[in-house]
C-alpha positions in Angstrom: 129.7 146.8 18.7 127.5 144.1 17.2 125.9 146.6 14.9 129.3 147.6 13.6 130.3 144.0 13.0 127.0 143.3 11.2 127.6 146.3 9.0 131.1 145.1 8.1 129.8 141.5 7.4 127.2 142.9 5.1 129.8 145.0 3.3 132.0 142.0 3.0 129.2 139.9 1.4 128.3 142.7 -1.0 131.9 143.1 -2.1 132.2 139.4 -2.6 129.2 139.4 -4.9 130.5 142.4 -6.8 133.9 140.8 -7.2 132.4 137.5 -8.3 129.8 138.9 -10.7 132.0 138.9 -13.9 132.9 135.2 -13.3 129.2 134.4 -12.6 128.3 135.9 -16.0 130.9 133.7 -17.7 129.9 130.5 -15.9 126.2 131.0 -16.6 127.0 131.7 -20.3 129.0 128.6 -20.4 126.4 126.4 -18.8 123.6 127.9 -20.9 125.7 127.4 -24.0 125.6 123.6 -23.4 122.1 123.4 -22.1 119.4 121.6 -24.0 116.1 123.3 -25.0 114.4 121.5 -22.0 117.3 122.2 -19.7 117.1 124.8 -17.0 118.7 128.1 -18.0 120.9 129.6 -15.3 121.4 133.2 -14.4 124.6 134.8 -13.1 122.8 135.2 -9.7 122.8 131.4 -9.4 126.6 131.5 -9.1 127.1 134.2 -6.6 128.5 133.3 -3.2 125.8 135.2 -1.3 122.5 135.0 -3.2 120.7 136.7 -0.3 122.7 139.9 -1.2 122.3 139.5 -4.9 120.7 143.0 -5.3 124.2 144.4 -4.8 125.7 142.5 -7.7 124.1 144.7 -10.4 126.4 147.6 -9.3 129.1 145.9 -11.5 129.1 146.5 -15.2 131.4 144.9 -17.7 134.4 147.1 -18.2 135.3 148.8 -21.5 138.4 146.6 -21.7 136.3 143.4 -21.3 133.8 144.7 -24.0 136.7 145.3 -26.4 138.0 141.7 -25.8 134.5 140.2 -26.3 134.1 142.2 -29.5 137.5 140.9 -30.8 136.5 137.3 -29.9 133.1 137.6 -31.5 134.6 139.2 -34.7 137.2 136.4 -35.0 134.4 133.8 -34.5 136.1 132.4 -31.4 133.2 133.2 -29.1 130.1 131.0 -29.2 127.1 133.1 -30.3 125.0 131.5 -27.4 127.6 132.7 -24.9 127.7 136.1 -26.5 123.9 136.4 -26.4 124.0 135.6 -22.7 126.7 138.3 -22.1 124.8 140.9 -24.2 122.3 141.2 -21.4 125.0 142.8 -19.3 126.4 145.2 -21.8 125.3 148.8 -21.8 
């Protein structure tokens, strides 16, 4: 019984990380966009709810729809180049 509960708890944590990863990418890009040269650069993994399960977060890729929106924002010069460069790490 406890093994079963442990399995479901692990799945819940991994799913929380996967669901939060897109937001974590955005927040790290935002914070890095305002960071100074001497400031600490953050990674999306810093913003995940369960960092101990962070290896599961890389299962999520940015969707095609999100890529299209990012391209439109970048082309219209509404997206900060620093934020875009932080997001490019996660594009295929």
